[in-house]
ChimeraX commands (.cxc) that place a marker at each C-alpha (Angstrom):
marker #1 position 206.61,39.71,-209.26 radius 0.5
marker #1 position 206.48,39.42,-205.60 radius 0.5
marker #1 position 209.29,40.11,-203.24 radius 0.5
marker #1 position 208.37,37.31,-201.08 radius 0.5
marker #1 position 210.50,34.31,-200.85 radius 0.5
marker #1 position 209.37,31.25,-202.99 radius 0.5
marker #1 position 207.81,28.74,-200.73 radius 0.5
marker #1 position 210.04,26.16,-199.07 radius 0.5
marker #1 position 209.13,23.44,-201.01 radius 0.5
marker #1 position 210.07,25.13,-204.08 radius 0.5
marker #1 position 213.52,25.90,-202.79 radius 0.5
marker #1 position 216.85,24.12,-203.24 radius 0.5
marker #1 position 218.12,22.53,-199.90 radius 0.5
marker #1 position 221.66,23.85,-199.41 radius 0.5
marker #1 position 224.02,21.65,-197.74 radius 0.5
marker #1 position 227.46,22.87,-196.40 radius 0.5
marker #1 position 230.44,21.15,-195.51 radius 0.5
marker #1 position 232.10,22.46,-192.42 radius 0.5
marker #1 position 235.81,22.34,-192.45 radius 0.5
marker #1 position 237.07,24.85,-195.38 radius 0.5
marker #1 position 233.70,26.05,-196.08 radius 0.5
marker #1 position 232.39,27.50,-192.91 radius 0.5
marker #1 position 235.57,27.52,-190.51 radius 0.5
marker #1 position 238.85,28.00,-192.03 radius 0.5
marker #1 position 240.15,25.05,-190.27 radius 0.5
marker #1 position 242.19,23.08,-192.74 radius 0.5
marker #1 position 245.58,24.66,-191.69 radius 0.5
marker #1 position 244.97,23.89,-188.16 radius 0.5
marker #1 position 244.33,20.33,-189.41 radius 0.5
marker #1 position 247.33,20.20,-191.35 radius 0.5
marker #1 position 249.58,21.52,-188.35 radius 0.5
marker #1 position 247.94,18.90,-185.91 radius 0.5
marker #1 position 248.61,16.15,-188.62 radius 0.5
marker #1 position 251.99,17.20,-189.55 radius 0.5
marker #1 position 253.26,17.34,-185.65 radius 0.5
marker #1 position 251.93,13.71,-185.09 radius 0.5
marker #1 position 253.33,12.58,-188.32 radius 0.5
marker #1 position 256.80,13.70,-187.18 radius 0.5
marker #1 position 255.95,11.99,-183.90 radius 0.5
marker #1 position 255.41,9.00,-185.55 radius 0.5
marker #1 position 258.37,9.05,-187.77 radius 0.5
marker #1 position 256.26,9.37,-191.22 radius 0.5
marker #1 position 257.72,11.05,-194.41 radius 0.5
marker #1 position 254.97,11.82,-196.31 radius 0.5
marker #1 position 255.33,12.01,-200.07 radius 0.5
marker #1 position 254.42,15.30,-201.64 radius 0.5
marker #1 position 250.68,16.02,-201.80 radius 0.5
marker #1 position 249.97,12.95,-199.90 radius 0.5
marker #1 position 248.60,15.16,-196.74 radius 0.5
marker #1 position 246.65,17.09,-199.07 radius 0.5
marker #1 position 244.94,14.15,-200.46 radius 0.5
marker #1 position 243.09,13.26,-197.26 radius 0.5
marker #1 position 241.35,16.90,-197.09 radius 0.5
marker #1 position 237.65,16.21,-196.96 radius 0.5
marker #1 position 237.74,12.49,-195.78 radius 0.5
marker #1 position 237.16,11.54,-191.87 radius 0.5
marker #1 position 239.86,11.17,-189.64 radius 0.5
marker #1 position 239.26,7.01,-189.24 radius 0.5
marker #1 position 239.44,6.90,-193.09 radius 0.5
marker #1 position 242.75,9.07,-193.16 radius 0.5
marker #1 position 244.52,7.10,-190.65 radius 0.5
marker #1 position 243.23,3.53,-191.88 radius 0.5
marker #1 position 245.02,4.59,-195.15 radius 0.5
marker #1 position 248.21,6.03,-193.53 radius 0.5
marker #1 position 248.49,2.87,-191.16 radius 0.5
marker #1 position 248.52,0.53,-194.47 radius 0.5
marker #1 position 250.70,2.99,-196.47 radius 0.5
marker #1 position 253.35,3.50,-193.64 radius 0.5
marker #1 position 253.01,0.23,-191.83 radius 0.5
marker #1 position 252.19,1.81,-188.73 radius 0.5
marker #1 position 251.98,-0.26,-185.43 radius 0.5
marker #1 position 249.44,1.97,-183.55 radius 0.5
marker #1 position 245.68,1.24,-184.15 radius 0.5
marker #1 position 243.59,3.52,-185.82 radius 0.5
marker #1 position 241.69,4.19,-182.78 radius 0.5
marker #1 position 244.53,5.47,-180.75 radius 0.5
marker #1 position 245.76,7.60,-183.68 radius 0.5
marker #1 position 242.03,9.25,-183.87 radius 0.5
marker #1 position 241.97,9.71,-180.11 radius 0.5
marker #1 position 245.26,11.77,-180.12 radius 0.5
marker #1 position 244.23,13.92,-183.27 radius 0.5
marker #1 position 241.00,14.44,-182.17 radius 0.5
marker #1 position 242.05,15.47,-178.64 radius 0.5
marker #1 position 244.18,18.06,-180.09 radius 0.5
marker #1 position 241.79,19.52,-182.45 radius 0.5
marker #1 position 239.28,20.02,-179.50 radius 0.5
marker #1 position 241.86,21.90,-177.84 radius 0.5
marker #1 position 242.22,24.31,-180.85 radius 0.5
marker #1 position 238.63,24.39,-181.45 radius 0.5
marker #1 position 238.02,25.42,-177.81 radius 0.5
marker #1 position 240.63,27.86,-177.83 radius 0.5
marker #1 position 239.18,30.02,-180.32 radius 0.5
marker #1 position 242.14,29.81,-182.62 radius 0.5
marker #1 position 239.96,29.21,-185.90 radius 0.5
marker #1 position 238.01,31.90,-187.76 radius 0.5
marker #1 position 235.16,31.43,-189.99 radius 0.5
marker #1 position 235.59,31.65,-193.68 radius 0.5
marker #1 position 235.39,34.94,-195.13 radius 0.5
marker #1 position 231.51,35.54,-196.08 radius 0.5
marker #1 position 230.41,32.35,-194.69 radius 0.5
marker #1 position 228.50,33.87,-191.80 radius 0.5
marker #1 position 226.57,36.40,-194.15 radius 0.5
marker #1 position 225.71,33.49,-196.68 radius 0.5
marker #1 position 224.27,31.51,-194.04 radius 0.5
marker #1 position 222.15,34.17,-192.47 radius 0.5
marker #1 position 220.94,35.48,-196.02 radius 0.5
marker #1 position 220.22,32.25,-197.42 radius 0.5
marker #1 position 218.26,31.44,-194.15 radius 0.5
marker #1 position 216.34,34.70,-194.15 radius 0.5
marker #1 position 215.27,34.05,-197.82 radius 0.5
marker #1 position 213.56,30.80,-196.65 radius 0.5
marker #1 position 216.32,28.07,-198.01 radius 0.5
marker #1 position 216.56,25.01,-196.01 radius 0.5
marker #1 position 220.07,24.76,-194.66 radius 0.5
marker #1 position 221.84,21.55,-193.58 radius 0.5
marker #1 position 225.36,20.50,-192.67 radius 0.5
marker #1 position 227.33,17.14,-193.79 radius 0.5
marker #1 position 230.60,17.13,-192.31 radius 0.5
marker #1 position 233.11,14.29,-192.13 radius 0.5
marker #1 position 234.03,15.96,-188.52 radius 0.5
marker #1 position 232.68,14.24,-185.39 radius 0.5
marker #1 position 229.46,15.34,-183.52 radius 0.5
marker #1 position 231.44,16.87,-180.65 radius 0.5
marker #1 position 233.68,18.88,-183.01 radius 0.5
marker #1 position 230.72,20.09,-184.71 radius 0.5
marker #1 position 229.03,21.24,-181.64 radius 0.5
marker #1 position 232.00,23.28,-180.37 radius 0.5
marker #1 position 231.64,25.14,-183.83 radius 0.5
marker #1 position 227.96,25.58,-183.69 radius 0.5
marker #1 position 228.03,27.02,-180.16 radius 0.5
marker #1 position 231.07,29.13,-180.58 radius 0.5
marker #1 position 229.69,30.84,-183.68 radius 0.5
marker #1 position 226.24,30.72,-182.79 radius 0.5
marker #1 position 224.92,29.14,-186.11 radius 0.5
marker #1 position 223.35,26.05,-184.71 radius 0.5
marker #1 position 219.70,27.85,-185.34 radius 0.5
marker #1 position 220.26,28.06,-189.10 radius 0.5
marker #1 position 220.72,24.41,-189.91 radius 0.5
marker #1 position 217.49,21.98,-189.87 radius 0.5
marker #1 position 219.74,18.88,-190.18 radius 0.5
marker #1 position 223.26,17.93,-189.24 radius 0.5
marker #1 position 224.96,14.85,-190.49 radius 0.5
marker #1 position 228.60,14.22,-189.11 radius 0.5
marker #1 position 231.38,11.39,-189.78 radius 0.5
marker #1 position 229.82,9.62,-186.74 radius 0.5
marker #1 position 226.42,9.14,-188.62 radius 0.5
marker #1 position 227.68,7.26,-191.75 radius 0.5
marker #1 position 229.74,4.31,-192.32 radius 0.5
marker #1 position 231.48,5.30,-195.56 radius 0.5
marker #1 position 233.59,8.57,-195.75 radius 0.5
marker #1 position 233.65,10.98,-198.63 radius 0.5
marker #1 position 234.12,10.47,-201.51 radius 0.5
marker #1 position 231.46,8.07,-201.06 radius 0.5
marker #1 position 228.14,9.90,-201.31 radius 0.5
marker #1 position 226.38,8.28,-198.20 radius 0.5
marker #1 position 226.81,11.45,-196.12 radius 0.5
marker #1 position 224.93,13.69,-198.79 radius 0.5
marker #1 position 222.40,10.93,-199.50 radius 0.5
marker #1 position 221.62,10.55,-195.55 radius 0.5
marker #1 position 221.44,14.34,-195.45 radius 0.5
marker #1 position 218.73,14.56,-198.27 radius 0.5
marker #1 position 216.79,11.65,-196.58 radius 0.5
marker #1 position 216.53,13.19,-193.24 radius 0.5
marker #1 position 215.67,16.56,-195.05 radius 0.5
marker #1 position 212.93,14.83,-196.59 radius 0.5
marker #1 position 213.94,15.94,-200.27 radius 0.5
marker #1 position 215.23,14.21,-203.45 radius 0.5
marker #1 position 219.06,14.61,-204.11 radius 0.5
marker #1 position 218.17,16.52,-207.22 radius 0.5
marker #1 position 216.73,19.23,-205.18 radius 0.5
marker #1 position 220.06,20.03,-203.24 radius 0.5
marker #1 position 223.04,21.98,-203.69 radius 0.5
marker #1 position 225.99,21.25,-201.86 radius 0.5
marker #1 position 229.08,23.93,-201.04 radius 0.5
marker #1 position 232.46,21.99,-200.83 radius 0.5
marker #1 position 236.02,22.78,-200.76 radius 0.5
marker #1 position 237.76,19.50,-201.36 radius 0.5
marker #1 position 237.99,17.20,-204.11 radius 0.5
marker #1 position 236.57,14.09,-202.02 radius 0.5
marker #1 position 233.48,16.19,-201.36 radius 0.5
marker #1 position 232.91,17.39,-204.54 radius 0.5
marker #1 position 232.87,13.76,-205.93 radius 0.5
marker #1 position 230.70,12.56,-203.26 radius 0.5
marker #1 position 228.02,15.43,-204.07 radius 0.5
marker #1 position 228.25,14.90,-207.78 radius 0.5
marker #1 position 228.06,10.83,-207.21 radius 0.5
marker #1 position 224.97,11.59,-204.69 radius 0.5
marker #1 position 223.17,13.45,-207.69 radius 0.5
marker #1 position 223.42,17.03,-206.41 radius 0.5
marker #1 position 224.51,20.07,-207.52 radius 0.5
marker #1 position 227.89,21.09,-206.53 radius 0.5
marker #1 position 229.42,24.66,-205.81 radius 0.5
marker #1 position 233.11,24.07,-205.39 radius 0.5
marker #1 position 234.74,26.66,-203.13 radius 0.5
marker #1 position 238.40,27.21,-204.15 radius 0.5
marker #1 position 239.76,27.78,-200.49 radius 0.5
marker #1 position 243.35,28.42,-200.76 radius 0.5
marker #1 position 243.74,26.93,-197.40 radius 0.5
marker #1 position 242.56,23.80,-198.39 radius 0.5
marker #1 position 245.82,23.10,-200.64 radius 0.5
marker #1 position 245.53,21.85,-204.26 radius 0.5
marker #1 position 242.36,20.44,-204.50 radius 0.5
marker #1 position 240.85,19.46,-207.98 radius 0.5
marker #1 position 237.20,20.69,-208.02 radius 0.5
marker #1 position 236.75,20.28,-211.63 radius 0.5
marker #1 position 233.74,17.86,-211.20 radius 0.5
marker #1 position 231.81,20.97,-209.41 radius 0.5
marker #1 position 228.75,22.37,-211.61 radius 0.5
marker #1 position 230.56,26.06,-210.52 radius 0.5
marker #1 position 233.68,26.85,-208.93 radius 0.5
marker #1 position 233.82,30.01,-206.90 radius 0.5
marker #1 position 236.65,32.13,-204.94 radius 0.5
marker #1 position 234.26,34.33,-202.90 radius 0.5
marker #1 position 231.66,32.73,-200.74 radius 0.5
marker #1 position 229.35,35.62,-201.59 radius 0.5
marker #1 position 229.27,34.31,-205.11 radius 0.5
marker #1 position 227.33,31.33,-204.08 radius 0.5
marker #1 position 224.15,32.98,-203.44 radius 0.5
marker #1 position 223.39,34.26,-206.78 radius 0.5
marker #1 position 224.07,30.55,-208.45 radius 0.5
marker #1 position 221.65,29.06,-205.88 radius 0.5
marker #1 position 219.05,31.47,-206.55 radius 0.5
marker #1 position 219.02,31.13,-210.19 radius 0.5
marker #1 position 218.44,27.37,-209.58 radius 0.5
marker #1 position 215.30,28.14,-207.40 radius 0.5
marker #1 position 213.32,30.48,-209.87 radius 0.5
marker link #1:1,2 radius 0.2
marker link #1:2,3 radius 0.2
marker link #1:3,4 radius 0.2
marker link #1:4,5 radius 0.2
marker link #1:5,6 radius 0.2
marker link #1:6,7 radius 0.2
marker link #1:7,8 radius 0.2
marker link #1:8,9 radius 0.2
marker link #1:9,10 radius 0.2
marker link #1:10,11 radius 0.2
marker link #1:11,12 radius 0.2
marker link #1:12,13 radius 0.2
marker link #1:13,14 radius 0.2
marker link #1:14,15 radius 0.2
marker link #1:15,16 radius 0.2
marker link #1:16,17 radius 0.2
marker link #1:17,18 radius 0.2
marker link #1:18,19 radius 0.2
marker link #1:19,20 radius 0.2
marker link #1:20,21 radius 0.2
marker link #1:21,22 radius 0.2
marker link #1:22,23 radius 0.2
marker link #1:23,24 radius 0.2
marker link #1:24,25 radius 0.2
marker link #1:25,26 radius 0.2
marker link #1:26,27 radius 0.2
marker link #1:27,28 radius 0.2
marker link #1:28,29 radius 0.2
marker link #1:29,30 radius 0.2
marker link #1:30,31 radius 0.2
marker link #1:31,32 radius 0.2
marker link #1:32,33 radius 0.2
marker link #1:33,34 radius 0.2
marker link #1:34,35 radius 0.2
marker link #1:35,36 radius 0.2
marker link #1:36,37 radius 0.2
marker link #1:37,38 radius 0.2
marker link #1:38,39 radius 0.2
marker link #1:39,40 radius 0.2
marker link #1:40,41 radius 0.2
marker link #1:41,42 radius 0.2
marker link #1:42,43 radius 0.2
marker link #1:43,44 radius 0.2
marker link #1:44,45 radius 0.2
marker link #1:45,46 radius 0.2
marker link #1:46,47 radius 0.2
marker link #1:47,48 radius 0.2
marker link #1:48,49 radius 0.2
marker link #1:49,50 radius 0.2
marker link #1:50,51 radius 0.2
marker link #1:51,52 radius 0.2
marker link #1:52,53 radius 0.2
marker link #1:53,54 radius 0.2
marker link #1:54,55 radius 0.2
marker link #1:55,56 radius 0.2
marker link #1:56,57 radius 0.2
marker link #1:57,58 radius 0.2
marker link #1:58,59 radius 0.2
marker link #1:59,60 radius 0.2
marker link #1:60,61 radius 0.2
marker link #1:61,62 radius 0.2
marker link #1:62,63 radius 0.2
marker link #1:63,64 radius 0.2
marker link #1:64,65 radius 0.2
marker link #1:65,66 radius 0.2
marker link #1:66,67 radius 0.2
marker link #1:67,68 radius 0.2
marker link #1:68,69 radius 0.2
marker link #1:69,70 radius 0.2
marker link #1:70,71 radius 0.2
marker link #1:71,72 radius 0.2
marker link #1:72,73 radius 0.2
marker link #1:73,74 radius 0.2
marker link #1:74,75 radius 0.2
marker link #1:75,76 radius 0.2
marker link #1:76,77 radius 0.2
marker link #1:77,78 radius 0.2
marker link #1:78,79 radius 0.2
marker link #1:79,80 radius 0.2
marker link #1:80,81 radius 0.2
marker link #1:81,82 radius 0.2
marker link #1:82,83 radius 0.2
marker link #1:83,84 radius 0.2
marker link #1:84,85 radius 0.2
marker link #1:85,86 radius 0.2
marker link #1:86,87 radius 0.2
marker link #1:87,88 radius 0.2
marker link #1:88,89 radius 0.2
marker link #1:89,90 radius 0.2
marker link #1:90,91 radius 0.2
marker link #1:91,92 radius 0.2
marker link #1:92,93 radius 0.2
marker link #1:93,94 radius 0.2
marker link #1:94,95 radius 0.2
marker link #1:95,96 radius 0.2
marker link #1:96,97 radius 0.2
marker link #1:97,98 radius 0.2
marker link #1:98,99 radius 0.2
marker link #1:99,100 radius 0.2
marker link #1:100,101 radius 0.2
marker link #1:101,102 radius 0.2
marker link #1:102,103 radius 0.2
marker link #1:103,104 radius 0.2
marker link #1:104,105 radius 0.2
marker link #1:105,106 radius 0.2
marker link #1:106,107 radius 0.2
marker link #1:107,108 radius 0.2
marker link #1:108,109 radius 0.2
marker link #1:109,110 radius 0.2
marker link #1:110,111 radius 0.2
marker link #1:111,112 radius 0.2
marker link #1:112,113 radius 0.2
marker link #1:113,114 radius 0.2
marker link #1:114,115 radius 0.2
marker link #1:115,116 radius 0.2
marker link #1:116,117 radius 0.2
marker link #1:117,118 radius 0.2
marker link #1:118,119 radius 0.2
marker link #1:119,120 radius 0.2
marker link #1:120,121 radius 0.2
marker link #1:121,122 radius 0.2
marker link #1:122,123 radius 0.2
marker link #1:123,124 radius 0.2
marker link #1:124,125 radius 0.2
marker link #1:125,126 radius 0.2
marker link #1:126,127 radius 0.2
marker link #1:127,128 radius 0.2
marker link #1:128,129 radius 0.2
marker link #1:129,130 radius 0.2
marker link #1:130,131 radius 0.2
marker link #1:131,132 radius 0.2
marker link #1:132,133 radius 0.2
marker link #1:133,134 radius 0.2
marker link #1:134,135 radius 0.2
marker link #1:135,136 radius 0.2
marker link #1:136,137 radius 0.2
marker link #1:137,138 radius 0.2
marker link #1:138,139 radius 0.2
marker link #1:139,140 radius 0.2
marker link #1:140,141 radius 0.2
marker link #1:141,142 radius 0.2
marker link #1:142,143 radius 0.2
marker link #1:143,144 radius 0.2
marker link #1:144,145 radius 0.2
marker link #1:145,146 radius 0.2
marker link #1:146,147 radius 0.2
marker link #1:147,148 radius 0.2
marker link #1:148,149 radius 0.2
marker link #1:149,150 radius 0.2
marker link #1:150,151 radius 0.2
marker link #1:151,152 radius 0.2
marker link #1:152,153 radius 0.2
marker link #1:153,154 radius 0.2
marker link #1:154,155 radius 0.2
marker link #1:155,156 radius 0.2
marker link #1:156,157 radius 0.2
marker link #1:157,158 radius 0.2
marker link #1:158,159 radius 0.2
marker link #1:159,160 radius 0.2
marker link #1:160,161 radius 0.2
marker link #1:161,162 radius 0.2
marker link #1:162,163 radius 0.2
marker link #1:163,164 radius 0.2
marker link #1:164,165 radius 0.2
marker link #1:165,166 radius 0.2
marker link #1:166,167 radius 0.2
marker link #1:167,168 radius 0.2
marker link #1:168,169 radius 0.2
marker link #1:169,170 radius 0.2
marker link #1:170,171 radius 0.2
marker link #1:171,172 radius 0.2
marker link #1:172,173 radius 0.2
marker link #1:173,174 radius 0.2
marker link #1:174,175 radius 0.2
marker link #1:175,176 radius 0.2
marker link #1:176,177 radius 0.2
marker link #1:177,178 radius 0.2
marker link #1:178,179 radius 0.2
marker link #1:179,180 radius 0.2
marker link #1:180,181 radius 0.2
marker link #1:181,182 radius 0.2
marker link #1:182,183 radius 0.2
marker link #1:183,184 radius 0.2
marker link #1:184,185 radius 0.2
marker link #1:185,186 radius 0.2
marker link #1:186,187 radius 0.2
marker link #1:187,188 radius 0.2
marker link #1:188,189 radius 0.2
marker link #1:189,190 radius 0.2
marker link #1:190,191 radius 0.2
marker link #1:191,192 radius 0.2
marker link #1:192,193 radius 0.2
marker link #1:193,194 radius 0.2
marker link #1:194,195 radius 0.2
marker link #1:195,196 radius 0.2
marker link #1:196,197 radius 0.2
marker link #1:197,198 radius 0.2
marker link #1:198,199 radius 0.2
marker link #1:199,200 radius 0.2
marker link #1:200,201 radius 0.2
marker link #1:201,202 radius 0.2
marker link #1:202,203 radius 0.2
marker link #1:203,204 radius 0.2
marker link #1:204,205 radius 0.2
marker link #1:205,206 radius 0.2
marker link #1:206,207 radius 0.2
marker link #1:207,208 radius 0.2
marker link #1:208,209 radius 0.2
marker link #1:209,210 radius 0.2
marker link #1:210,211 radius 0.2
marker link #1:211,212 radius 0.2
marker link #1:212,213 radius 0.2
marker link #1:213,214 radius 0.2
marker link #1:214,215 radius 0.2
marker link #1:215,216 radius 0.2
marker link #1:216,217 radius 0.2
marker link #1:217,218 radius 0.2
marker link #1:218,219 radius 0.2
marker link #1:219,220 radius 0.2
marker link #1:220,221 radius 0.2
marker link #1:221,222 radius 0.2
marker link #1:222,223 radius 0.2
marker link #1:223,224 radius 0.2
marker link #1:224,225 radius 0.2
marker link #1:225,226 radius 0.2
view
């Protein structure tokens, strides 16, 4: 059997989420949001904040505004949250998820087409790609700016597959949130749920596989490409 990678056309496209999969940013999101919620006088019910993990900021604040009767506009809340997160991203106070860099590098070296599908905005994605010097590995990036519906709607993954020129069934998705897993499955893709303890109590049961170490994803993806 040849040691050379299979041709790209026969290999699965691998789509990465960013927050909680590539960068360990969920604790930062929680910290920023918690401060803002306190400023707004919002008291979250148990588990409510975790329920927003994986969805876009616009979707989160729209739900919060409705649930808590806020007078502030979604746009003004987004502006504050995004500005504070941008400061943290630029400060270098966020690390990559353990094993994510080596997984991205190995899959790229083996010829797997890689894409990013994140609910984050393009500006934040650009900062992460530049800081960790990983932009060259990804052929396609789709952000929350590029779609009208947020996860758990499958639009972001279907858009990614279309831009990559592959059918959804030829894609693997790596996700850490319940919303992301549901979106991937509803898009007709296979999904690896990454149980990141920093992403809170996420129900990943709809994923094809659940892993706790990022390195385990490689063997699962390779088996599907043989």
